DRENMAR-520489 format. One line per field, with one value per residue (C-alpha): residue in three letters; x, y, z. Coordinates in steps of 0.05 Angstrom, whole numbers, plus 5000, padded with zeros to 4 digits. Example, Ala and Ser with C-alpha at 12.3 -4.5 7.8 and 13.67 -1.06 7.14 Angstrom:
BEGIN
code = [ALA|SER]
east = [5246|5273]
north = [4910|4979]
up = [5156|5143]
REM end
This chain:
BEGIN
code = [MET|ASN|SER|LEU|GLU|GLU|VAL|ALA|GLY|PHE|LEU|ARG|LYS|GLY|LYS|LYS|ALA|VAL|ILE|CYS|GLY|HIS|SER|MET|PRO|ASP|GLY|ASP|SER|VAL|GLY|SER|VAL|LEU|ALA|MET|GLY|LEU|LEU|LEU|SER|GLU|LEU|GLY|ILE|GLU|ASN|TYR|VAL|VAL|MET|PRO|ASP|PRO|VAL|PRO|ALA|MET|PHE|GLY|PHE|LEU|PRO|GLY|ALA|THR|ASP|VAL|VAL|THR|TYR|ASP|CYS|LEU|PRO|GLY|ASP|CYS|ASP|LEU|ALA|VAL|VAL|LEU|ASP|CYS|THR|ASP|LEU|GLY|ARG|LEU|GLY|ASP|GLU|LEU|GLY|GLU|ILE|ILE|SER|LYS|VAL|PRO|VAL|VAL|VAL|ASN|ILE|ASP|HIS|HIS|ILE|SER|ASN|GLN|GLN|PHE|GLY|ASP|CYS|ASN|TYR|VAL|ASN|ALA|LYS|ALA|ALA|ALA|SER|GLY|GLU|ILE|VAL|PHE|GLU|LEU|ILE|LYS|ILE|MET|ALA|VAL|PRO|LEU|THR|GLU|ALA|MET|ALA|VAL|ASN|LEU|TYR|THR|ALA|ILE|THR|MET|ASP|THR|GLY|SER|PHE|MET|PHE|ASP|ASN|THR|THR|ALA|LYS|THR|HIS|GLU|ILE|THR|ALA|GLU|LEU|ILE|ARG|THR|GLY|ILE|ASP|THR|ALA|GLU|ILE|ASN|LYS|ASN|LEU|PHE|GLU|LYS|LYS|ASP|PHE|VAL|GLN|LEU|LYS|LEU|LEU|GLY|TYR|ALA|LEU|ASN|ASN|LEU|LYS|THR|ALA|GLY|ASN|GLY|THR|VAL|ALA|TRP|VAL|THR|VAL|PRO|LEU|GLU|VAL|MET|LYS|GLU|LEU|GLY|ALA|ASN|ASP|GLU|HIS|ALA|ASP|GLY|ILE|ILE|ASN|TYR|PRO|ARG|MET|LEU|ASN|GLY|VAL|GLU|ILE|GLY|LEU|LEU|PHE|ARG|GLU|ILE|SER|PRO|HIS|ARG|PHE|LYS|VAL|GLY|PHE|ARG|SER|LYS|LYS|ARG|VAL|ASP|VAL|ASN|ARG|LEU|ALA|ALA|ASN|PHE|GLY|GLY|GLY|GLY|HIS|PRO|ARG|ALA|ALA|GLY|CYS|VAL|VAL|GLU|GLY|ASN|GLN|GLU|ASP|VAL|GLU|GLN|LYS|VAL|VAL|ASP|LEU|CYS|ILE|GLN|ALA|LEU|LYS|HIS|THR|VAL|ARG|LYS|HIS|GLU|VAL|ASP|GLY|TRP|CYS]
east = [2301|2371|2424|2451|2517|2480|2445|2513|2536|2477|2489|2563|2547|2504|2529|2470|2416|2348|2329|2258|2209|2133|2082|2062|2132|2143|2208|2234|2221|2254|2313|2328|2324|2369|2420|2421|2435|2495|2519|2517|2552|2608|2615|2621|2553|2514|2446|2380|2335|2261|2196|2124|2103|2142|2187|2145|2169|2186|2241|2268|2328|2354|2420|2402|2328|2336|2367|2306|2280|2213|2202|2200|2272|2300|2348|2324|2387|2388|2411|2394|2333|2335|2266|2263|2209|2157|2114|2098|2108|2036|2057|2103|2044|2028|2080|2140|2120|2120|2189|2219|2189|2229|2296|2339|2355|2308|2333|2278|2297|2243|2221|2146|2123|2072|2125|2109|2181|2176|2250|2304|2339|2296|2317|2259|2274|2210|2250|2284|2251|2260|2287|2339|2368|2378|2413|2459|2478|2492|2538|2577|2578|2602|2658|2637|2652|2590|2585|2547|2500|2483|2475|2425|2382|2385|2373|2310|2287|2294|2266|2204|2188|2198|2156|2217|2237|2170|2140|2152|2191|2249|2302|2371|2399|2360|2393|2462|2454|2429|2489|2536|2498|2505|2580|2589|2575|2504|2463|2405|2372|2368|2343|2288|2270|2260|2219|2175|2176|2162|2088|2048|1987|1946|1973|1951|1883|1874|1895|1844|1790|1810|1811|1745|1714|1746|1700|1704|1671|1678|1674|1730|1778|1775|1782|1785|1782|1758|1782|1736|1763|1723|1758|1826|1806|1775|1839|1885|1917|1956|1981|2038|1993|1957|2022|2020|1946|1936|1977|1926|1868|1918|1939|1870|1871|1839|1845|1878|1868|1872|1848|1852|1805|1827|1788|1839|1788|1712|1688|1759|1791|1862|1857|1913|1915|1956|1952|1984|1998|1947|1923|1962|1935|1974|1923|1865|1891|1902|1826|1822|1882|1931|1986|2045|2069|2036|2028|2022|1988|1945|1898|1850|1775|1721|1651|1613|1643|1593|1598|1674|1680|1630|1664|1733|1712|1669|1728|1772|1721|1715|1791|1793|1738|1776|1840|1804|1775|1843|1876|1821|1831|1906|1898|1922|1861]
north = [6122|6115|6066|6009|6046|6106|6060|6034|6105|6121|6057|6072|6141|6110|6107|6076|6041|6011|5956|5932|5898|5895|5870|5797|5782|5728|5692|5746|5801|5763|5736|5803|5843|5794|5792|5868|5869|5823|5866|5930|5895|5875|5948|5967|6002|5993|5967|5943|5895|5905|5878|5902|5830|5772|5730|5669|5606|5572|5625|5619|5578|5636|5669|5732|5716|5714|5784|5818|5872|5906|5978|6003|5978|6023|6079|6148|6171|6126|6165|6113|6070|6014|5989|5925|5889|5940|5980|6037|6060|6041|5967|5977|5990|6056|6055|6032|6073|6136|6119|6107|6171|6211|6179|6230|6184|6128|6078|6041|5975|5933|5891|5906|5944|5979|6010|6083|6109|6135|6139|6192|6139|6090|6027|5986|5931|5896|5847|5819|5754|5774|5832|5781|5785|5859|5851|5800|5850|5902|5855|5847|5922|5939|5886|5852|5777|5734|5693|5629|5666|5717|5661|5622|5684|5702|5631|5630|5697|5675|5605|5631|5687|5642|5585|5540|5567|5547|5616|5654|5708|5658|5678|5654|5707|5678|5611|5643|5680|5617|5577|5628|5624|5548|5553|5585|5515|5524|5462|5472|5405|5427|5496|5466|5417|5475|5514|5459|5396|5422|5437|5448|5405|5470|5489|5423|5427|5497|5472|5416|5466|5510|5452|5426|5495|5507|5544|5559|5608|5631|5561|5539|5595|5627|5587|5611|5592|5635|5628|5664|5694|5646|5586|5616|5626|5557|5523|5570|5590|5654|5689|5642|5581|5608|5613|5575|5561|5610|5565|5509|5544|5564|5491|5468|5448|5501|5557|5622|5662|5633|5673|5669|5710|5711|5750|5787|5825|5827|5841|5858|5809|5803|5781|5745|5740|5690|5682|5631|5670|5716|5765|5820|5812|5873|5915|5877|5888|5961|5968|5956|5998|5940|5917|5871|5835|5815|5743|5754|5811|5828|5878|5887|5892|5908|5881|5817|5753|5742|5813|5814|5748|5770|5838|5807|5745|5786|5832|5771|5743|5810|5813|5743|5760|5823|5782|5732|5788|5821|5756|5745|5815|5806|5739|5697|5652]
up = [2250|2278|2254|2297|2301|2330|2379|2401|2411|2456|2497|2507|2537|2592|2664|2699|2657|2666|2616|2606|2559|2552|2602|2600|2573|2521|2504|2458|2509|2566|2526|2492|2557|2595|2538|2536|2611|2600|2542|2584|2641|2594|2576|2649|2651|2716|2697|2726|2689|2705|2678|2688|2705|2736|2691|2670|2705|2639|2629|2699|2675|2633|2656|2695|2705|2780|2779|2750|2798|2807|2786|2858|2868|2812|2832|2815|2779|2718|2657|2605|2591|2540|2521|2479|2440|2460|2412|2459|2531|2547|2542|2602|2648|2681|2736|2697|2636|2678|2706|2637|2609|2660|2644|2606|2547|2522|2470|2435|2401|2369|2309|2309|2248|2293|2338|2357|2354|2425|2442|2438|2396|2356|2319|2291|2242|2221|2179|2241|2264|2337|2378|2398|2328|2336|2404|2371|2317|2371|2407|2342|2326|2396|2392|2457|2463|2453|2517|2529|2576|2522|2471|2515|2522|2448|2425|2469|2442|2370|2380|2414|2364|2303|2331|2333|2264|2233|2222|2157|2193|2196|2146|2124|2170|2227|2217|2208|2275|2309|2283|2313|2379|2379|2366|2435|2463|2489|2501|2453|2472|2545|2526|2483|2538|2586|2535|2506|2549|2618|2624|2688|2699|2699|2631|2601|2633|2604|2535|2542|2557|2498|2447|2473|2458|2390|2341|2267|2218|2147|2118|2163|2146|2216|2280|2352|2425|2482|2554|2603|2667|2709|2676|2690|2763|2769|2743|2781|2715|2701|2639|2623|2626|2564|2526|2460|2459|2402|2356|2358|2321|2268|2259|2236|2163|2119|2171|2150|2214|2284|2344|2420|2463|2535|2587|2629|2672|2671|2599|2576|2527|2503|2431|2395|2319|2278|2202|2156|2092|2061|2114|2149|2220|2243|2205|2235|2306|2290|2283|2358|2378|2375|2329|2320|2258|2192|2216|2291|2327|2387|2418|2476|2463|2515|2516|2531|2503|2447|2420|2423|2386|2333|2320|2313|2274|2226|2212|2197|2149|2113|2107|2077|2026|2007|1998|1954|1910|1905|1883|1831|1803|1802|1767|1826|1826]
REM end
């Protein structure tokens, strides 16, 4: 793996860059990508920010969000690609992934332990709470002034990937970085209002459906909700309306693993995993070709709803039993 100083060196050599993050972008992906665009602009590097899917409406207030282009608008002579918060090129989608693979130099910046090290330059720090933390460090290393616009994007990236600083990926360093972002003068109350207090009617209806269909197994240690494709269509919901639903099964008292099954096409389910403390869900997701973090991961599983649920839930229960046995052997219980 490369050092951050080496990453900075690769970035400085770029003349025309394309910057992108993963499909179905979350707050860390959007915030990190937009902040990187602002960083390269400060360095005088022409750059184009592109995403495989539209920027979710909840992030539309972020500086630079309206400047995001589609992959078909990219010039053909980019000499640098910066890919952030993305484990592999497959998560960019077929079209954008193919474009990025043809750029002469690809810089891969991420904090997912399951990253596939696909770049010409790779920096993956699984201890970082968000890719936004890494972009912040790059800004410092490259001696570029930290602007309010950068700070708004990075604060959003970090806030979203730490669950408003509630998840156990939040560290002292996370708070130190956030304090420096706040010192730029950003209005954190307004940012948080945009992120957490502006919900579409459809989003609340979808949440109501999910909670009304909450299921548990393993003596209450595993909880999940499933959102069929027909429900999404009936409500007129899209990807971003399902954002945050996965946190609710995890909240249930006694639950160790929370799951969200969302049908994204007929008999094809995007599965989100969240754990509280004992289980590494990155390993569970890897069984289905996915990955992520020890406490938050995802994958895609094909099959009918009942079979998909059973396969994933059974694997979670097995993992919990193995964890209990291990703790007993180690004298934890």
